[in-house]
Phi, psi and omega in degrees: 000319179294322180299316179297321180295318179297319178297322179295315180296317179299318178297321179294320179296318179296321178297320180295314179298317180296330180278324188269345182242128177229157185294139179281120185221137171275120183262341179220113180281146174296144185251143175295153181211162179237130183229150172285147178309129176091358180265186184252131178250140181232133176239138183229140175234146175241136181213152175231152180161182180296124178288153359276153175258139177244145184236141172219111179279146181226157174244149179235123182273184184292344177264010178069021174282132182255130180226133175292143177261124181295140176065016176249077189231032177236173179293338179244129176247130181243125176248118182261153176050054185295143179241172180298333178290345178273358181283083185224186172262145182229141176215170181225142174257123180250129182230155169207194184297338183275337183150216184215150172228149181243134181284170169292161179274129174252145187248141175254124173253127181251119183258123183271335184206167177289162179299150176228122184267132179253145178287135178221162178290344180274359178226075181221168177304145176205159178233143178223155175286155175306129179088355179272178181254153177216161177207151173233141176226140184245144176249122187227138171260142182140172182241157177050060187266147176232137187242145172216113178278148181225149173241118182053039176086358182253134180300139174262111184304133176079358181264084190227033176239179183291339183240136176250120180254132179240116180252145178052058186304134180239166178306328180291344179275351182285140178153195182261123181256135173227164175227132175263124180241127183228156164212187186292345182269345181159199185212157175217141177242132182289162167292152181289144171243126185273137169248121173259132173252118189241161181294148177288167179303330181294345180282344179289142176255130181273138177220161175224122175259131180237128177231097185072240181263001184262121177258129185239101178284150178202164174234150179211157177240136178258149176298148174298135180059050178305132180244114182303332182281348182263143180268131185241147170288161176236131178248118181251121181238126175266129180279172182279189185294150172094342180276152173209187188297338179264313183287345181303317179252336187260347182074220179056043179288130183299130177082001180235090181300136177080002180294129185263344187096141187305321183292345182268000178258107185303325184296341180275001183233021184297331179289352177246022181296162183296321179293317179299319180291330178288323183280316182215078185300142181216157170272128184250126184243132173239095170296149177219179184261155173292150184305132176091350180274139191271347183185176183281120176262169180298332181293324178297320180292317180297321181281342180298323179293327175290324176298317178299315180297325178295317179291324177298324178286332184275323183238165179275092185249133177282107184290349174273357179229064173257121183243132183235133177214174180207153177249127175055241181294348177282353179294321183297309178296327178296317181297315180290326179296321177301314179297321180295316180296321178296318179297318180296323179294334181264002177093008179276175182266352174092217187284150168272210182247025178291151178293157179279131174230135186295337184263007179282152167281162177304138183299142182284165179285147179254000000 
């Protein structure tokens, strides 16, 4: 009878112990946070186990040294007026009759100011050929930064890092790119950087204008979906020294290693970009030199006006919107062509046979 009584008492004690003691477990880990300088940071831990539970918050510096924090002995730790020196790791030790558990380390980031964007060579206007790749990268000072890239003011989904990569560029990728950078202290938006998507060299059409014994090679681009009934402006661009009818698209310029040819440099065709052509389509003309000729002679300028008249007769060109420009050594023939066209409109005979000089004014009418 006594044996049964002892077994009954032992069973009751075990039942009591099993009911009153539970394993010490952290159920909610403290979370990292970012605060503006001078504000209040709060860390919270959740734990279960046999009461009472005791808490001791600790800080960990960059050398992994652990220090107990005075008066931080509750489940919630509050740090007021945080400074940059408070930007450390924090954890809590929870103890009870069964032992102790240590939480994960939560980090406090203290932000002193809003983001500041710096100008860099990696975030500037650029032009690329259709189907090529492009990228923009931003340099920002500040902490706990968040990025959002935009095209023409519209957010680009998923583009939230310091670098924006554009692969297989299409006409829809052309426009002004900006990046919004934020943190808890404020926000900054970059100046826009333009991306032009331009036609590849293969889009140029080769032509030869002949007036008597003079052959004038040229390249031109037509607007997408050219409509004969519509009147188009014409943009005439003279290239710089060294280019000719072969090197214009093929490169291999004598004495210039790595030369690609004018048509292979996207930045030289931004006025013929797909967006520009969609908004205000134009016929783009590149006069060039015969193979082996070293520069623009007066004869090229005189024949250029005949070339323009030939194209005006061939296509529906708005003669009130003829635009002439030049690159480097091409400025001189462009300048003289303008003077020649003005003289012809006034009934003059145009240029004489003086040599071309880049610093001359357009030759007067004779």
